[in-house]
C-alpha positions in Angstrom: -5.0 -1.5 2.8 -8.5 -3.0 2.2 -7.6 -5.9 4.5 -6.9 -3.5 7.4 -10.0 -1.2 7.1 -13.2 -3.0 7.8 -15.3 -0.3 6.1 -13.7 -0.9 2.7 -15.8 -2.7 0.0 -13.1 -5.3 -0.6 -12.2 -5.8 3.1 -13.3 -9.4 3.4 -11.6 -10.7 0.3 -8.4 -8.8 1.1 -8.4 -10.0 4.7 -8.8 -13.6 3.5 -6.0 -13.2 1.1 -3.7 -11.9 3.9 -4.8 -14.7 6.2 -4.0 -17.3 3.5 -0.6 -15.8 3.0 0.0 -16.0 6.8 -1.2 -19.6 7.1 1.2 -20.6 4.2 4.2 -19.1 5.9 4.7 -16.4 3.3 7.6 -13.9 3.9 6.7 -10.3 3.2 9.1 -7.8 1.8 8.1 -4.2 1.2 9.6 -0.9 0.4 9.4 1.8 3.1 7.3 3.8 0.5 4.4 1.5 1.3 4.0 3.1 4.8 3.6 6.5 3.2 1.1 5.1 0.7 -1.0 3.8 3.5 -1.1 7.2 5.1 -2.0 8.8 1.7 -4.8 6.3 1.2 -6.2 7.2 4.6 -6.4 10.9 3.5 -8.0 10.1 0.2 -10.6 7.9 1.9 -11.5 10.6 4.4 -11.7 13.3 1.7 -14.0 11.1 -0.4 -16.2 10.4 2.6 -16.5 14.1 3.4 -16.9 15.5 -0.1 -17.7 12.6 -2.5 -15.5 11.2 -5.3 -16.2 14.0 -7.8 -15.0 16.8 -5.4 -12.2 14.9 -3.7 -9.4 16.2 -5.8 -10.4 19.8 -5.3 -10.9 19.5 -1.6 -7.4 18.1 -0.6 -6.5 21.4 1.1 -9.8 21.7 2.9 -9.2 21.0 6.6 -12.6 19.6 7.5 -11.6 16.0 6.6 -8.2 16.1 8.4 -9.4 14.8 11.8 -10.9 11.7 10.2 -7.9 11.4 7.9 -5.4 11.5 10.8 -7.4 8.9 12.7 -7.6 6.6 9.7 -3.8 7.1 9.0 -3.1 6.1 12.6 -5.4 3.1 12.5 -3.8 2.0 9.2 -0.3 2.3 10.7 -1.3 0.3 13.8 -3.0 -2.3 11.6 0.0 -2.6 9.4 2.2 -3.2 12.4 -0.3 -5.9 13.6 -0.3 -7.5 10.1 3.5 -7.8 10.2 3.4 -9.7 13.5 1.9 -12.6 11.5 4.7 -12.8 9.0 8.5 -13.0 8.6 9.2 -9.7 6.9 11.8 -7.4 5.6 11.9 -3.8 4.5 13.8 -2.3 1.6 14.7 1.4 1.9 13.8 3.7 -1.1 17.4 4.8 -1.6 18.4 1.1 -2.1 16.3 0.8 -5.3 16.1 4.4 -6.5 18.5 3.8 -9.4 16.3 1.1 -10.8 13.0 3.1 -10.7 13.4 5.4 -13.7 14.3 2.6 -16.1 11.0 0.9 -15.0 9.1 4.1 -15.5 10.5 4.3 -19.1 8.7 0.9 -19.6 5.4 2.4 -18.6 5.2 2.0 -14.8 4.1 4.9 -12.6 6.7 6.0 -10.0 5.2 4.3 -7.0 4.6 1.0 -8.9 8.2 1.2 -10.3 9.5 1.5 -6.7 7.6 -1.6 -5.7 8.7 -3.5 -8.8 12.3 -2.4 -8.3 12.1 -3.6 -4.7 10.8 -7.0 -5.8 13.5 -7.2 -8.5 16.2 -6.3 -5.9 15.1 -9.3 -3.8 15.3 -11.6 -6.8 11.6 -12.0 -7.3 10.1 -12.3 -10.8 6.5 -11.4 -9.7 4.9 -8.7 -7.7 1.7 -10.0 -6.0 -1.5 -8.1 -5.2 -4.8 -9.7 -4.2 -6.2 -9.5 -7.7 -3.2 -9.3 -10.0 0.4 -10.3 -10.4 2.9 -8.4 -12.5 5.7 -10.3 -14.1 8.8 -9.0 -15.9 
């Protein structure tokens, strides 16, 4: 997400990471859940901008940040589509890995992280890469 929003503190590093992946011919596989997470991130950013970090959780239902949140969500969706044009990519549907999620949660992963780990495992990968970390199982 940081790579796609220029106003984010880690934008430059994340953008360079994505660019390096593209130059190296990396294939991207992701779970459809990622698209929903991008939209959720947009709403969280807009709420924090409007109300600050301390009040963000309590202000989720306040409608004043919705216009900015909707605009950010649309921008992220468009940016994600643009990112994918630079890669060979594939998508895994949630229902294709749902039976693998709960066992991963029993090992300590949160539900969203478990979905992404199950997606990677279903593709035969032994690592899940993020700009600053890699999880191995």
